[in-house]
C-alpha positions in Angstrom: -30.6 -5.0 -4.6 -28.2 -7.2 -6.5 -27.3 -10.9 -6.1 -23.9 -12.0 -7.2 -23.5 -15.8 -7.8 -19.9 -17.0 -7.4 -18.3 -20.2 -8.5 -15.8 -20.0 -5.6 -15.8 -17.2 -3.0 -12.7 -16.2 -1.1 -13.9 -13.8 1.6 -10.5 -12.3 2.6 -10.7 -13.4 6.2 -8.5 -16.5 5.8 -11.5 -18.9 6.2 -11.8 -21.7 3.6 -13.2 -20.7 0.3 -16.9 -21.3 -0.3 -18.0 -23.1 -3.5 -21.3 -22.1 -5.1 -21.6 -19.0 -3.1 -23.8 -15.9 -3.3 -23.5 -12.3 -2.2 -26.5 -10.0 -1.7 -25.8 -6.3 -2.1 -28.0 -3.3 -1.2 -27.0 0.3 -1.4 -23.4 -0.7 -2.2 -23.0 -2.9 0.9 -23.1 -6.6 1.5 -26.3 -7.7 3.3 -25.8 -11.4 3.1 -23.1 -13.8 2.0 -22.7 -17.6 2.1 -23.5 -20.8 0.2 -26.0 -20.1 -2.6 -28.4 -22.6 -1.2 -28.7 -20.7 2.0 -29.0 -17.2 0.6 -32.4 -16.5 -0.8 -32.7 -14.0 -3.7 -35.6 -11.5 -3.5 -37.7 -11.3 -6.7 -36.7 -7.7 -7.3 -32.9 -8.3 -7.2 -30.7 -7.9 -10.2 -28.9 -11.2 -10.9 -25.1 -11.1 -11.7 -23.6 -14.3 -12.8 -20.0 -15.2 -11.9 -21.0 -18.8 -11.1 -18.1 -20.2 -13.2 -15.5 -17.8 -11.7 -13.5 -17.2 -8.5 -14.6 -14.1 -6.6 -12.5 -12.3 -4.1 -12.6 -8.9 -2.2 -11.3 -5.9 -4.1 -7.5 -5.9 -3.8 -5.7 -3.3 -1.7 -2.2 -2.0 -2.3 -1.1 -0.9 1.1 2.1 0.9 0.0 2.3 3.0 -3.2 2.9 6.5 -4.2 0.2 8.3 -6.2 2.7 10.8 -7.5 1.9 10.9 -11.2 5.6 10.8 -12.2 6.7 9.3 -15.5 10.5 9.3 -15.1 13.1 7.8 -12.8 15.4 10.8 -13.3 15.4 12.7 -10.0 15.6 16.1 -11.7 12.4 15.4 -13.6 10.7 15.0 -10.3 11.2 18.7 -9.6 11.1 20.1 -13.1 7.5 18.9 -13.7 4.6 20.8 -12.2 2.4 19.5 -9.4 -0.6 20.1 -11.7 0.8 17.8 -14.4 1.6 15.1 -11.9 -1.8 15.4 -10.3 -3.5 15.0 -13.7 -1.4 11.9 -14.4 -2.2 10.6 -10.9 -5.9 10.6 -11.8 -5.1 8.3 -14.8 -3.1 6.0 -12.5 -6.0 5.9 -10.1 -8.3 4.7 -12.8 -5.7 2.1 -14.0 -5.5 0.7 -10.5 -9.2 0.4 -10.1 -9.6 -1.3 -13.5 -6.8 -3.8 -12.5 -8.8 -4.9 -9.5 -7.4 -2.6 -6.8 -10.4 -1.0 -5.2 -8.4 0.6 -2.4 -4.9 2.0 -2.0 -2.7 3.5 0.7 -0.7 6.3 -0.7 2.4 6.8 1.6 3.9 9.9 0.3 2.8 12.3 -2.5 1.4 15.7 -3.1 -1.4 14.4 -5.3 -2.9 11.9 -2.8 -5.2 14.2 -0.9 -6.7 16.1 -3.9 -7.1 12.9 -5.9 -8.7 11.2 -3.0 -11.2 14.0 -2.6 -12.0 14.1 -6.3 -12.7 10.3 -6.2 -14.8 10.7 -3.1 -17.0 13.4 -4.5 -17.6 11.5 -7.8 -15.6 13.8 -10.1 -13.2 11.1 -11.3 -13.2 7.2 -11.1 -10.7 5.5 -8.9 -10.1 3.3 -5.9 -10.7 4.3 -2.3 -7.6 6.3 -1.4 -6.1 6.5 2.1 -3.2 9.0 2.0 -0.4 10.4 4.1 0.1 13.4 1.9 3.7 14.3 1.8 6.0 12.2 4.0 8.5 13.4 6.6 12.3 13.1 6.7 15.1 14.6 8.7 17.6 16.8 7.0 19.9 14.6 4.9 17.4 11.7 5.4 15.7 9.5 2.9 13.2 12.1 2.0 15.6 14.9 1.5 16.5 15.8 -2.1 20.3 15.1 -1.8 20.9 16.3 -5.3 19.7 19.8 -4.7 21.2 22.8 -2.7 19.8 22.8 0.8 17.8 26.0 0.2 16.0 24.5 -2.8 15.4 21.1 -1.2 13.7 22.8 1.8 11.6 25.2 -0.1 7.8 24.7 -0.1 7.8 24.3 -3.9 10.1 21.3 -3.6 7.8 19.8 -0.9 10.4 20.9 1.6 7.7 21.2 4.3 8.4 17.4 4.7 12.0 18.1 6.0 11.8 18.5 9.8 14.3 18.4 12.6 13.7 18.3 16.3 10.6 17.1 18.2 8.9 20.5 17.9 9.2 20.6 14.1 8.0 16.9 13.9 5.0 17.6 16.1 4.1 20.7 14.1 4.6 18.8 10.8 2.2 16.0 12.0 -0.4 18.6 13.0 0.0 20.3 9.6 -0.8 17.0 7.8 -3.7 16.4 10.1 -5.0 19.8 9.2 -4.7 19.0 5.5 -6.8 15.9 6.0 -4.2 13.1 5.9 -5.4 9.6 6.8 -2.1 8.6 8.2 1.4 10.0 8.9 4.4 8.7 7.0 7.9 9.1 8.3 11.4 7.8 7.4 13.4 6.2 10.2 16.2 4.9 8.0 18.1 5.7 4.9 17.0 4.1 1.6 17.8 2.9 -1.9 16.9 5.9 -4.0 18.4 8.6 -1.6 22.0 9.1 -2.8 23.8 10.1 0.3 22.5 7.7 3.0 22.3 4.0 3.4 19.4 1.6 4.3 21.2 0.6 7.5 21.4 4.1 8.9 18.9 5.1 11.6 17.1 8.4 11.1 15.1 10.5 13.5 15.6 10.3 17.3 13.3 8.5 19.7 11.9 11.9 20.8 11.2 12.9 17.2 9.5 9.6 16.4 7.3 9.9 19.5 6.3 13.4 18.5 4.8 12.0 15.3 3.1 9.0 16.9 1.7 11.0 19.8 0.1 13.6 17.5 -1.3 11.0 15.1 -2.7 8.7 17.7 -4.3 11.6 19.5 -6.6 12.0 16.5 -6.9 8.3 15.8 -4.7 7.9 12.7 -1.7 5.6 12.3 1.9 6.2 11.6 3.8 4.3 8.9 7.6 4.2 8.8 10.0 3.6 5.9 12.4 1.5 7.9 15.0 -0.8 6.2 17.8 -1.3 8.7 17.3 -3.1 12.1 18.1 -0.1 14.3 15.6 2.2 12.6 13.0 -0.6 12.6 13.5 -1.0 16.4 13.3 2.7 17.1 10.1 3.0 15.1 8.4 0.0 16.9 9.5 1.1 20.4 8.1 4.6 19.8 4.6 3.7 18.6 4.8 3.3 14.8 2.0 1.1 13.5 3.4 -0.3 10.3 7.0 -1.0 9.1 7.6 -0.5 5.4 10.4 -2.4 3.6 12.2 -4.1 6.5 15.3 -5.2 4.7 17.3 -6.3 7.7 14.8 -7.5 10.2 16.4 -9.5 13.0 15.1 -11.6 15.9 14.7 -8.6 18.2 12.7 -6.9 15.4 10.4 -9.9 15.2 10.0 -9.9 19.0 9.0 -6.2 18.8 6.5 -6.9 16.0 4.8 -9.5 18.2 4.9 -7.2 21.3 3.4 -4.2 19.5 1.1 -5.9 17.0 2.6 -3.9 14.2 2.1 -4.9 10.6 4.9 -5.5 8.0 4.6 -4.2 4.5 7.7 -5.5 2.7 7.3 -4.0 -0.8 9.2 -6.8 -2.6 7.9 -5.7 -5.9 9.8 -2.4 -6.3 13.1 -4.1 -5.4 12.4 -6.9 -7.9 11.6 -4.3 -10.6 14.7 -2.2 -9.8 17.0 -5.1 -10.2 15.3 -6.6 -13.2 14.7 -3.5 -15.3 15.9 -0.4 -13.5 18.9 0.2 -15.7 16.6 0.3 -18.8 14.6 3.2 -17.4 17.3 5.5 -16.0 17.4 4.5 -12.3 20.5 6.1 -10.9 23.5 3.7 -10.5 23.6 4.3 -6.7 20.0 3.1 -6.5 20.7 0.0 -8.5 23.8 -0.8 -6.4 21.9 -0.5 -3.1 19.0 -2.5 -4.4 21.3 -5.4 -5.5 23.2 -5.3 -2.2 19.9 -5.6 -0.1 17.9 -7.9 -2.2 18.6 -11.3 -0.7 18.4 -9.9 2.8 15.0 -8.4 2.0 13.6 -11.7 0.7 15.0 -13.5 3.7 13.6 -10.9 6.2 10.1 -11.4 4.6 10.4 -15.2 4.9 11.4 -14.9 8.5 8.5 -12.6 9.3 6.1 -14.9 7.5 7.4 -18.0 9.4 7.1 -16.0 12.7 3.4 -15.2 12.0 3.9 -11.5 11.7 1.0 -9.9 9.8 2.1 -9.1 6.3 0.2 -6.8 3.9 0.6 -6.4 0.1 2.3 -3.2 -0.9 4.3 -2.5 -4.0 6.0 0.9 -3.5 5.2 1.5 -7.2 5.6 5.2 -8.2 4.1 5.6 -11.6 7.0 5.5 -14.1 8.2 2.3 -15.8 9.3 -0.1 -14.6 7.1 0.6 -11.6 4.0 1.8 -13.4 0.6 1.2 -11.7 -1.5 -1.6 -13.1 0.8 -4.6 -12.4 0.5 -4.3 -8.6 -0.4 -7.9 -8.3 3.3 -8.6 -8.7 3.7 -8.4 -4.9 1.3 -11.3 -4.4 3.2 -13.3 -7.1 6.4 -12.7 -5.1 4.8 -13.7 -1.9 4.0 -17.1 -3.4 7.2 -17.6 -5.4 9.8 -16.1 -3.1 8.3 -16.1 0.4 6.4 -19.4 0.5 2.9 -18.2 1.0 0.1 -20.2 -0.5 -2.0 -18.5 -3.1 -4.8 -18.1 -0.6 -2.5 -16.5 2.0 -1.2 -14.1 -0.7 -4.8 -13.1 -1.5 -5.5 -12.5 2.2 -2.4 -10.3 2.4 -3.8 -8.2 -0.4 -7.3 -8.0 1.0 -8.1 -8.6 4.7 -4.7 -7.9 6.1 -4.2 -4.9 3.8 -7.5 -3.5 5.0 -6.3 -3.8 8.6 -3.1 -2.0 7.7 -4.9 1.0 6.2 -6.8 0.7 8.6 -10.4 0.4 7.4 -13.0 -1.9 8.9 -15.5 -1.9 6.0 -13.4 -3.1 3.1 -11.0 -6.0 2.4 -13.4 -8.9 3.3 -16.7 -10.0 1.8 -18.6 -9.9 5.0 -22.0 -8.4 6.0 -21.9 -4.7 6.3 -18.8 -4.1 4.2 -18.6 -2.3 0.9 -19.3 -4.6 -2.0 -15.9 -4.2 -3.5 -15.6 -7.4 -5.5 -13.2 -8.8 -8.2 -14.1 -11.9 -10.3 -11.6 -14.1 -12.3 -12.3 -16.6 -15.0 -9.1 -18.4 -14.2 -8.7 -18.9 -10.5 -5.8 -17.1 -8.6 -6.2 -19.9 -6.0 -4.5 -22.3 -8.5 -2.2 -19.8 -10.1 -1.5 -16.4 -8.4 -0.6 -14.8 -11.7 -4.3 -14.9 -12.6 -4.6 -11.8 -10.4 -3.3 -9.9 -13.3 -6.4 -10.7 -15.4 -9.7 -9.7 -13.6 -12.9 -10.5 -15.6 -14.9 -8.0 -13.6 -14.3 -5.4 -11.0 -17.0 -3.9 -8.7 -16.8 -1.0 -6.3 -19.7 -0.6 -3.9 -21.5 -3.1 -6.1 -21.2 -1.1 -9.3 -19.2 -2.6 -12.1 -16.2 -0.6 -13.1 
């Protein structure tokens, strides 16, 4: 058993922080938590002192890509072997864990499933990984490799098994991911920024195709996440059973009403847009991507503000890919933008990256420091409650009660 003394404890539920708190941990899970004076420490317990620090649940990035890429040049994405990228992804996983992210939701990669399994069996260190495997796109959609001949883009070696058309192909694709062990299904219901020949406003996949994905996923109890930037594609996704909306550049009032009606969560991924605009040209981001990012940026921030003010659940997700300027390790940028650009308090931003992100995964035993949950804990010498940028500097990270 372990007893962790905390100066200030933020439990991730949204409740007020607790000063002079204590957490008891046994077999990697929390057995008791509360004010230190009310939590007795057994004689045999190992004492861990963070009494002068702020302690929060392990952070969760609810939208990233564990791809192992190191370049923003699209042709590099196909030239490099999947083995090399998987090896790099293991390094990214360790970096994420050491930076305080004890769980991640990978929404589109070939490496996600094998890296998850290697972490789970103890072969490599890393956060808890929840992964969609490769995502799904229609032909000429956001996930299609527009810069390749069609025959190459749809080959298995180019991850072309993610290009599907018609409800039957969508249904079979979902079943294939379920067979591979995916924790969720990821689809694209609009165009995007880094796909050359479409636009964020364009709707993709028909209602029948979207329903094929959601029906198959929900049949086995896993969620569906949709890349959805324009309002028509957001509405189609929500009306047809999608559980989370990713990006949401052009959310309007009807979208907000559908969020409320369906209970869906919004994962805005402000961080990638911020980095694309701020530093993308330094690192070879294609001009069409920079142009589309600049055109959508203000609408994106405004949509996130509207969703926040409407009380829509918002989860932290960066959309970071691996290469600079979107390398893993600075994923707390999303929380910083929630405070600086959206108007969240520091406490609300922490909850977005813990309790709400856990609900987004979804996982019911992480994200909050409550009895029965995994003891995934991060301690900070300088409190992120007073300055959210302190999230970049964890003093200690624990996964299931073991220090990283």
